[in-house]
PADRENVEX-949767 format. One record per residue (C-alpha): residue number from 0; residue in three letters; x, y, z. Coordinates in nm, 2 decimals, padded with zeros to 4 digits. Layout:
BEGIN
resi  resn  px  py  pz
NUM  ALA  X  Y  Z
...
//
This chain:
BEGIN
resi  resn  px  py  pz
0  MET  11.12  11.65  09.37
1  ASP  10.96  11.44  09.59
2  GLU  11.23  11.22  09.76
3  ARG  11.03  10.92  09.85
4  LYS  11.13  10.61  09.67
5  VAL  10.87  10.36  09.54
6  ILE  10.95  10.02  09.41
7  VAL  10.69  09.86  09.15
8  ILE  10.70  09.48  09.12
9  GLY  10.59  09.34  08.80
10  ALA  10.59  09.53  08.45
11  GLY  10.27  09.43  08.31
12  ALA  09.98  09.66  08.24
13  ALA  09.94  09.75  08.58
14  GLY  10.30  09.81  08.69
15  LEU  10.38  10.02  08.38
16  SER  10.07  10.24  08.45
17  ALA  10.17  10.27  08.79
18  ALA  10.55  10.35  08.73
19  TYR  10.44  10.61  08.45
20  ALA  10.20  10.79  08.68
21  LEU  10.47  10.79  08.95
22  LYS  10.74  10.92  08.72
23  LYS  10.50  11.19  08.58
24  ARG  10.46  11.32  08.95
25  ARG  10.86  11.32  08.95
26  ILE  10.85  11.06  09.25
27  PRO  11.17  10.83  09.23
28  VAL  11.05  10.49  09.11
29  LEU  11.19  10.15  09.02
30  LEU  11.01  09.90  08.80
31  LEU  11.12  09.54  08.86
32  GLU  11.02  09.26  08.61
33  ALA  11.11  08.91  08.61
34  HIS  11.10  08.83  08.26
35  ASP  11.31  08.98  07.96
36  LYS  11.00  09.17  07.84
37  ALA  10.77  09.42  07.95
38  GLY  10.38  09.43  07.89
39  GLY  10.24  09.11  08.07
40  ARG  09.94  09.01  07.89
41  MET  09.90  09.32  07.71
42  ALA  10.14  09.23  07.45
43  GLY  10.19  09.17  07.05
44  ASP  10.46  09.08  06.78
45  THR  10.52  09.24  06.46
46  ILE  10.59  08.95  06.19
47  GLY  10.67  09.12  05.85
48  GLU  10.36  09.36  05.77
49  PHE  10.16  09.21  06.04
50  TRP  10.07  09.29  06.40
51  VAL  10.01  08.97  06.59
52  GLU  09.82  09.02  06.92
53  THR  09.94  08.77  07.19
54  GLY  09.74  08.90  07.47
55  ALA  09.48  09.15  07.52
56  GLN  09.31  09.30  07.17
57  LEU  09.05  09.57  07.23
58  PHE  08.99  09.88  07.45
59  SER  08.64  10.02  07.50
60  SER  08.56  10.39  07.47
61  GLY  08.45  10.38  07.81
62  TYR  08.81  10.33  07.94
63  THR  08.87  10.69  08.00
64  ILE  09.18  10.69  08.21
65  ALA  09.33  10.44  07.96
66  LEU  09.23  10.64  07.67
67  GLN  09.40  10.95  07.82
68  LEU  09.71  10.75  07.89
69  ALA  09.71  10.64  07.53
70  GLU  09.68  10.99  07.39
71  GLU  09.97  11.10  07.61
72  LEU  10.17  10.81  07.46
73  GLY  10.08  10.91  07.10
74  VAL  09.86  10.60  07.05
75  GLY  09.58  10.63  06.80
76  PHE  09.30  10.41  06.76
77  ASP  09.06  10.27  06.51
78  ARG  08.70  10.24  06.60
79  SER  08.42  09.96  06.56
80  PRO  08.06  10.01  06.66
81  VAL  07.93  09.76  06.89
82  ALA  07.67  09.57  06.72
83  THR  07.33  09.55  06.90
84  LEU  07.20  09.27  06.70
85  SER  07.32  08.93  06.81
86  THR  07.23  08.59  06.65
87  ILE  07.15  08.29  06.89
88  TYR  07.14  07.92  06.78
89  ASN  07.01  07.62  06.95
90  ASN  07.19  07.33  06.82
91  ARG  06.95  07.11  07.00
92  THR  06.65  07.22  06.75
93  ASN  06.87  07.35  06.47
94  ARG  06.67  07.69  06.53
95  ALA  06.79  08.02  06.54
96  GLY  06.68  08.38  06.61
97  VAL  06.79  08.74  06.66
98  LEU  06.80  08.96  06.97
99  ASN  06.80  09.33  06.96
100  LEU  07.01  09.41  07.25
101  ALA  06.95  09.80  07.25
102  SER  06.59  09.73  07.34
103  VAL  06.52  09.40  07.49
104  PHE  06.15  09.45  07.54
105  ASN  06.03  09.44  07.19
106  PHE  05.81  09.19  06.96
107  ARG  06.12  09.04  06.76
108  ASN  06.30  08.96  07.07
109  PHE  05.99  08.81  07.24
110  LYS  05.92  08.60  06.93
111  THR  06.30  08.48  06.94
112  PHE  06.26  08.38  07.30
113  LEU  05.96  08.17  07.22
114  THR  06.05  08.02  06.90
115  SER  06.44  07.96  06.89
116  GLY  06.39  07.70  07.18
117  ILE  06.69  07.87  07.33
118  PHE  06.50  07.92  07.66
119  SER  06.25  07.71  07.83
120  LEU  05.93  07.92  07.93
121  LYS  06.05  07.92  08.27
122  GLY  06.40  08.01  08.16
123  THR  06.26  08.31  07.93
124  ALA  06.05  08.44  08.23
125  GLN  06.38  08.43  08.45
126  PHE  06.59  08.60  08.19
127  LEU  06.34  08.88  08.15
128  LYS  06.35  08.91  08.53
129  PHE  06.72  08.95  08.50
130  ILE  06.71  09.23  08.22
131  ARG  06.45  09.41  08.43
132  PHE  06.69  09.40  08.73
133  MET  06.98  09.52  08.52
134  ARG  06.78  09.78  08.35
135  LYS  06.67  09.91  08.68
136  ARG  07.02  09.96  08.80
137  GLU  07.12  10.10  08.47
138  ASP  07.27  10.44  08.60
139  ASP  07.47  10.25  08.85
140  PHE  07.61  10.03  08.59
141  ARG  07.69  10.33  08.37
142  SER  07.84  10.54  08.61
143  GLU  08.22  10.54  08.68
144  ASN  08.16  10.56  09.06
145  TYR  08.18  10.20  09.12
146  SER  08.05  10.26  09.51
147  ARG  07.72  10.29  09.35
148  LEU  07.73  09.89  09.30
149  GLU  07.88  09.81  09.64
150  ASP  07.55  09.66  09.76
151  LEU  07.59  09.42  09.49
152  ASP  07.96  09.30  09.57
153  VAL  07.82  08.99  09.79
154  GLU  08.02  08.72  09.92
155  ALA  07.89  08.48  09.67
156  SER  07.99  08.33  09.33
157  PHE  07.80  08.43  09.04
158  THR  07.64  08.08  09.01
159  GLU  07.50  08.09  09.38
160  TRP  07.37  08.47  09.34
161  SER  07.20  08.40  08.99
162  ARG  07.05  08.08  09.10
163  ARG  06.93  08.26  09.43
164  GLU  06.79  08.58  09.25
165  PHE  06.65  08.44  08.93
166  GLY  06.65  08.05  08.91
167  ASP  06.82  07.73  08.79
168  GLU  06.70  07.77  08.43
169  PHE  06.85  08.12  08.39
170  LEU  07.17  08.00  08.52
171  GLU  07.19  07.67  08.30
172  GLU  07.02  07.81  07.98
173  PHE  07.19  08.15  07.98
174  CYS  07.47  08.23  08.23
175  ARG  07.70  07.91  08.15
176  CYS  07.74  07.97  07.81
177  ALA  07.74  08.36  07.83
178  ILE  08.00  08.37  08.09
179  ALA  08.24  08.08  07.93
180  SER  08.24  08.30  07.59
181  ILE  08.33  08.61  07.78
182  THR  08.57  08.51  08.04
183  LEU  08.67  08.14  07.95
184  THR  08.59  08.02  08.29
185  THR  08.26  07.90  08.46
186  PRO  08.01  08.08  08.69
187  GLU  08.13  07.92  09.00
188  ARG  08.50  08.09  08.97
189  ILE  08.39  08.44  08.93
190  SER  08.20  08.68  09.18
191  ALA  07.86  08.78  09.14
192  LEU  07.94  09.15  09.07
193  ASN  08.22  09.03  08.83
194  GLY  07.94  08.85  08.65
195  MET  07.72  09.12  08.65
196  MET  07.97  09.36  08.49
197  MET  08.08  09.14  08.24
198  LEU  07.72  09.05  08.11
199  TRP  07.61  09.42  08.12
200  ALA  07.93  09.53  07.93
201  THR  07.87  09.27  07.66
202  PHE  07.50  09.25  07.63
203  LEU  07.33  09.55  07.74
204  ASP  07.56  09.85  07.72
205  ASN  07.57  09.96  07.36
206  ARG  07.68  10.33  07.44
207  HIS  08.05  10.25  07.36
208  THR  08.27  10.16  07.06
209  LEU  08.55  09.89  07.07
210  LEU  08.87  10.05  06.99
211  THR  09.19  09.87  06.87
212  PRO  09.52  10.06  06.86
213  ASN  09.65  10.14  06.52
214  ARG  09.95  09.92  06.53
215  GLY  09.79  09.67  06.79
216  VAL  09.77  09.64  07.17
217  GLY  10.15  09.54  07.14
218  TYR  10.23  09.89  07.03
219  PHE  10.05  10.05  07.33
220  SER  10.25  09.83  07.55
221  GLN  10.57  09.90  07.38
222  GLN  10.53  10.28  07.42
223  LEU  10.42  10.25  07.75
224  ALA  10.74  10.06  07.83
225  ARG  10.94  10.31  07.63
226  ALA  10.82  10.57  07.83
227  CYS  10.92  10.38  08.18
228  ASP  11.25  10.24  08.03
229  ASP  11.49  10.44  08.22
230  VAL  11.33  10.34  08.54
231  THR  11.28  09.98  08.44
232  ARG  11.50  09.66  08.53
233  LEU  11.40  09.34  08.35
234  GLU  11.51  08.99  08.44
235  THR  11.52  09.10  08.80
236  THR  11.32  08.87  09.05
237  VAL  11.20  08.98  09.35
238  GLU  11.23  08.74  09.64
239  GLN  11.06  08.90  09.90
240  VAL  10.90  09.25  10.04
241  PHE  11.03  09.33  10.38
242  ILE  10.80  09.48  10.63
243  GLU  10.90  09.62  10.97
244  ASP  10.68  09.74  11.23
245  GLY  10.40  09.77  10.99
246  LYS  10.60  09.98  10.77
247  THR  10.77  09.86  10.40
248  ILE  11.13  09.90  10.40
249  GLY  11.21  09.76  10.08
250  VAL  11.25  09.44  09.87
251  ARG  11.52  09.16  09.81
252  THR  11.63  09.07  09.47
253  LEU  11.84  08.75  09.37
254  GLU  12.07  09.02  09.22
255  ASP  12.09  09.29  09.50
256  GLY  11.99  09.18  09.83
257  LEU  11.82  09.45  09.98
258  LEU  11.68  09.74  09.79
259  GLU  11.55  10.00  10.01
260  ALA  11.20  10.18  09.97
261  ASP  10.96  10.39  10.12
262  ALA  10.67  10.21  09.95
263  VAL  10.61  09.89  09.74
264  ILE  10.36  09.84  09.48
265  CYS  10.29  09.46  09.39
266  ALA  10.15  09.48  09.04
267  THR  10.13  09.13  09.05
268  GLN  09.86  08.84  09.10
269  ALA  09.70  08.86  09.45
270  SER  09.87  08.52  09.55
271  THR  10.19  08.61  09.44
272  THR  10.18  08.91  09.64
273  ALA  10.09  08.70  09.94
274  LYS  10.41  08.49  09.88
275  LEU  10.62  08.81  09.86
276  ALA  10.51  08.96  10.16
277  PRO  10.47  08.68  10.44
278  GLN  10.46  08.96  10.73
279  ILE  10.12  09.10  10.62
280  PRO  09.84  09.03  10.87
281  LEU  09.68  08.65  10.83
282  PRO  09.34  08.79  10.73
283  THR  09.50  08.96  10.44
284  GLN  09.70  08.67  10.35
285  GLU  09.38  08.45  10.35
286  PHE  09.20  08.69  10.15
287  LEU  09.47  08.75  09.90
288  LYS  09.53  08.38  09.85
289  SER  09.17  08.30  09.79
290  ILE  09.14  08.56  09.48
291  ARG  09.09  08.39  09.15
292  TYR  09.12  08.52  08.81
293  ASN  08.95  08.45  08.49
294  ASN  09.13  08.40  08.17
295  ALA  09.01  08.70  07.99
296  VAL  09.17  09.06  07.98
297  MET  08.88  09.31  07.99
//
């Protein structure tokens, strides 16, 4: 057995997955969670004969690593095909139209663009320019090698990028509504690549099906938590991660004082990590504090 000890902070999806992977490799691990229940936003409750999702609800068949984990945990799935036909409605003109996202460049779609009033002529041209751009990079978006998209990971918000690359009409007539419906936030608050990935997965990538765990996502998190139960401590608040001479030596909790470790995984929000580890270099601190999250679990 590898004698290196690892402490994982946070028993949400990331922390549970990290602890599970370390445990499989027979690396000593301790998972610490401040709340009285593991699972984080990947949670649900059973009420009578019903499963009620209180967080994330769906998997995609493209989540290969997560599906492999589910198989190991004995979690089955129900499959639902992703619809390629979408109805759009313009509440200003009371007009509706149908878009076939499996083949954007077809007569029905052009008719919808021109007659629904959802886009102006300029907005339609900019939208089609965006579709051409995304189709040109289709192989890169389909690949699980995300380094192929590195050139698109620019230091700009999705608002800045879409306005610069396509125009104001594309941003105002399409992106604001689309991004808000997917992420529950605005284009100003997400990165350019994050926005592109969201739009690709939602509107253009029809290879995959949506998957729901047979007993809900809450059951998936419960099975994962159960598999990590012997290495998990709930209601244990970490106050600080200790770093000496650039090396992690452990964490301090309210209950225990110093818990020694050879490595610490902060499976928390970035801003929380910055607070827990004040000794990390200032540029890294500033970067962590600048990270924002949307309200969706994708």
